[in-house]
N, C-alpha and C positions, 0 to 999 in steps of 0.2 A: 504494500500500500504506500503510495507516494505521500510525502509530507507537504505541508503548506509551502508554496514557492517563495523563495527570497529573490529580490531584484535589486541590483546595484548598478549605479551609473558611474563610470570612470570619467572624470573631467580634468582638464588641464588647469588646475587651481590648487594653490598650496593652502595650508591650514589657516594662515592669517586672512585669506580672502573669504573663508566660509561664513564668518559672522555677517559680513556685508551681503553675501548671497542669500542667506536666510532672511535678512531684513528686507532685501529687494523683492523676494518672492512671497514674503509674509507667511512662511511655512517653517515649521520645526522639522529638523531631520537629524539623523545620526550619520557620522562620517569619520574617516581617518585618512591621513595623508601619508604618501610615500613618494620620495624623490620628485617633489614638485607636482605630483598628481594627487587627486583626492578621490576616494571611493565613497560614494554617498548611497546609503540604504534608502531607496526611494519609497516614501510613504504613498498610500493609495491616492491621497488627494493631490499629489504633486505630479504635474506633467513632465516626464523626463526631457522632452524637447525644450520646455521653458527653462529647465535647470541647465541643459547644455548651452542654451543661448546666453543665460546669465553668467555662466562660469567664464567662458573665454570664446568670444565669437570668431576668433581666428584659428581655433583648434577643433579637431574632431572630438567626439565623445563616444563612449562605447557602453551599451546597455547589455548586461548579462543577467540571466535568470535560470534558476534550477529548483526542481522539487525533489531531487534525488533520483529521478528517472528520466524525465524530459528536460532538455536544456535548450537555450537559445542565446544568440549573440547578435546584437543589432548595432550598426554603425550610424552615427549622426554626423554628417559632414559639417565643416565649419559654417556657421551662419553667414559669415561674410563672403563665402563662396557661392551662395545661392542667388537667385534672381531677386534683386532689390525691389522690383515692381510687383512682386507677389508675396503673400504671407509666407513666412518661413515655416509655420506650422502646417500649412496646406502642402508645401513642398515636401516636408518630412513625411506626411501621411501618404503622399503619392508614391514615394520611393520605399515605403516601409517593407514591402514584400521582397524587393530586389536588393535590400541592404541588410537582410536578416538571414542568418544561418540557424537552422533548427535541427535538433537531434532528438528523435523519439526513442522510446525504449527499444532494445534490440529485438524483442519478440514481435514488435509491431510489423517488422519486415515480412515475417511469415504470414501474418494476418493479411497484409496487403497482397501478397502473392496468391493466397487462397481466394481472396475476394476477386482479383483480376481473372482467375481461372474458373470462377464459379464453383469453387470447392472441389475441383477435379484432381488437384495435386496433393500429395502428402506433405506435411510440414518439413521444411528443409532448414538445417541450421544456417544462420547467416555467416557468410564468409568474413574472416577477420584479416586485416592487413598485417603484413609481417612487421614485427617490432624490432627496433634496435635497442641498445642499452638505454636505460632511463637516464635522463640528465640529472644534474646535481639538485634540481628542485623537485625531482620526482615526476616531472611532466612527461607525457608521452613523446616519443620521437619515432617517426616512421620513415622508411626510405622506399623508393620505387612506387609503382602503381599498385593499387589494391588488387588482391586476388579476385578472379572472376568466379562467381558461383557456377558450379558445373551442372546443377539440376535444371532440367528443362522448365520446371515451374517457375524458378527464379528468373530464367531468361525471358520467359513470356511476360512475367510481371514487369520486368525492366523495360520491355519494348512496348508496354501499354501507353496510351496517350497521357494518362496521369503521371506515370513515371517519367516520360519524356519531358513533360512540363516542369516537374520537380527538378530534373537534371539540369535543364536549361536555366532555371531560376538559380540553382546552386552555383553554376558556373558564372552567371552574371554577378552574383554576390561576391564570389571569390575575386573576379576581375575588378570589381568596384573597390573592395578592400585593398587589394594589391596596388591599385592605382593611387588610392588616397594615402596609403602608408609607404609608398615607394618601395615595395618589396621587389627583390630581384627574382630571376626565373626560378632559382632553386627554392627560395622561400615561398614563392607562389605555389610551386608544386607541393610543398609540405602543407600549405594551407588547404589545397584541394584534397589532399589525403585526409587531413583532419575532418574536412567537411563530409567526406564519404564514410567516415568511421562510425560504427554504432555508438550510441550514447554510453558514456562512462564518466566516472567521477574525476578523471584527469583531463578530459577534453578541453574544458574552458581554460584551465590553467595552462595547457599546452599552447592554445591559440594566443592567449595574452602574452605569454613568454615570447612567442614568435613575433608579435607586434611591438614588443618592447614596453609593455604596460605592466603595472604592478600585479603580480600573480596573487597577492593577498586578497584581491577582489574575488577571485574564484574560490579561495578558501572560505571567505565570508558567506557566499551564497550556497556553497556545498555543505558547510558545517552546520550541524544542529546545536552547537554550543551556544551558550548565552553570549551576546555580543560583548558584554563587560569582561569576558575572559580574554578578549583580544587586545593586546597592548596598543594604545594610541587611539582607541575609539572614544569619541566625544559627541555630546549633543550640542546642536546649534539652534537657536530660536530667534525670531524677530525681536529686535530691541531698538530703542531710540538710537540715533546716529552716534551720539557721544559714547554711550555704553558699548555700541558695536566697535567703535574705535579702540576702546580699552580692551575689549575682548580680543580683537585682532592683534593688538600689541602684546597680549599676555599669553598667547598660544604659541607652542613651539613649532616653527616651520620645518619642513623636510627637505628644502632645496639646499644647494651647495654654494650659492653665491655669497658675497661678503656680508650683505645686509642680513641674510638668513642666518649666517654663522654668528653674527653679533647678537641677534635676537635670541637665538638658541642658547647662547652663553648666559644671558641674564635671566632667561626663563628657568634655566637649570640652577642658577645661583642668584636668587632674588636679592641677596644681600648687596650685590653690586649696585642695584638701583638706589638703596639707602646710602651707600658710600658716595655715589655721584650726587645725590640730592644734598647730602651733608656738605660736600665740597662746594656746591653751588650756593648754599646758604651762607657759608663762611665767606666766600668771595663776594657775595651780594652785600653782606653786612659791611665788609671793608669798603666797597664802592659807595655805599650809602653814607659812611662816615666821611669819605672824601668829598662827596657831593654837598654834605652839610656845611663844609667850610666855605662854600661859595666859590666864586671865580667864574671864568669864562666857560669852563668845561663842566660846571656843576649839573647843568641840564642833561648832558650826555651821560655823565656818570650815574645820575639818578635813574635814567631810562634803562641803562645796562643793569643796574642793581635790581630794578623791578622785574626785568626779564629773567634774571637768574632766580629770583624768589618764585616767580611764576613757574619756571621749569622745574624747580625743586618740588613744588607742590604737585606737578604732574608726575614726577618720578615717584613721589610718595603714593599717589593714587594708583599708578601702574604697579608698584610693589604690592599694594593691597589686593589688586586684581589678580596678580600672579599667585599670591599666597592663597587667595580664596579658591582659585582653580586647582591648585595643588592639594588643598584640603578636601575637595569634593571627591 
């Protein structure tokens, strides 16, 4: 019996952007960030296309879903690559079928063959592609073309109009994904093999690994563990802009740029914020004393002193926000 499906959208947005996205969409969601990408558990009331558009209009987004038996992977192209004269949601809807790979339970292939033959053939086990050694992440790796089923019933089912349409749609999706992600010929062949493989618990992870996306997203939708057991998972909800700014500044980013490293340092060691704030207060007090003596530079020194006191207050507020997040 299949479990309730889990759906996640992988968007090109780091953790500090998520509070603003939640505020912009007016929706609460659960997410975690990895290497500059975020994996958002999509609630029922949230349109994945709207989330993809709000996160980064210049980057694609990937929607994955699994109930433990059936699985799917859908690509949302960058919003800015769509026709600006037409609604992006309408364009997403129109290409939905041709941008989605689906994997049904393995036994459903036999059912389709029997249905195509009117029940005249005996059930035949579904052919499995040859497996190479598993990679370091445990994801599948296949080489060469998949084996062809030798049974006549499977051949007849594959040649049916419905099977032909499904095959054409699958190839269209593979070409679409390969073009969007700039896969080379070898990687495209691997993606096509994955698309032909019967549904399994490692398929989504394998495809995400091939596309260079966080494989933790597949672990989230495949796992039946509580989300709180996964390191880095946080809740984000709509808040006033000022609070969203504090929340964005107090969350640990996952990117590798200089600003991300600086923010990661003070989020991990909040005491740095108090040290900076204390130094600013001391310097501000000194400048205020000089300004009190008067002179031509008194106004400039007074403004600088006020700016330092203001920034020290912001550092204290940010410290409180970081501490509150760590205590949750």
